[in-house]
C-alpha positions in Angstrom: -25.3 156.6 90.4 -22.0 158.4 90.9 -23.0 160.9 88.1 -26.0 162.0 90.2 -23.8 162.7 93.2 -21.5 164.7 90.9 -24.3 166.7 89.4 -25.9 167.4 92.8 -22.5 168.6 94.3 -21.8 170.8 91.2 -25.3 172.3 91.3 -25.0 173.1 95.0 -21.6 174.7 94.4 -23.0 176.8 91.6 -26.0 177.8 93.8 -23.6 178.9 96.6 -21.6 180.9 94.1 -24.7 182.7 92.9 -25.8 183.4 96.4 -22.4 184.8 97.3 -22.5 187.0 94.2 -26.0 188.2 95.2 -24.9 189.1 98.8 -21.9 191.0 97.5 -24.1 192.9 95.1 -26.5 193.9 97.8 -23.8 194.9 100.2 -22.1 197.0 97.6 -25.3 199.0 96.9 -26.1 197.5 93.5 -29.8 197.3 94.2 -30.2 200.7 95.9 -32.9 202.8 94.4 -31.5 206.3 93.7 -34.3 207.4 91.4 -37.5 207.0 93.5 -36.5 209.2 96.5 -35.8 212.1 94.1 -39.2 212.0 92.4 -41.2 211.0 95.5 -41.7 214.6 96.4 -43.5 215.1 93.1 -46.2 212.6 94.2 -46.8 213.9 97.7 -49.6 216.4 96.6 -51.4 213.7 94.7 -51.4 211.4 97.7 -52.9 214.1 99.9 -55.6 214.8 97.4 -56.5 211.1 97.2 -56.6 210.8 101.0 -59.1 213.6 101.3 -61.3 212.0 98.7 -61.3 208.7 100.5 -63.5 210.2 103.3 -66.5 210.2 100.9 -68.9 207.3 101.0 -68.1 204.5 98.5 -70.9 203.2 96.4 -71.3 199.5 96.4 -72.0 197.7 93.2 -74.6 195.0 93.3 -73.9 192.1 91.1 
């Protein structure tokens, strides 16, 4: 029974360590997306064209 308590405490300690590592990585900017904002301007025209086409009636398919 004492082995279970040991394993649970070790697993909680490891989980806390991984959580701290994740928080440090997020705060340091590890997960910041630098690529998408630079290419987002290339897709603006495509979005405007699609929004104009959405005004047309949509055909419903009968099954």
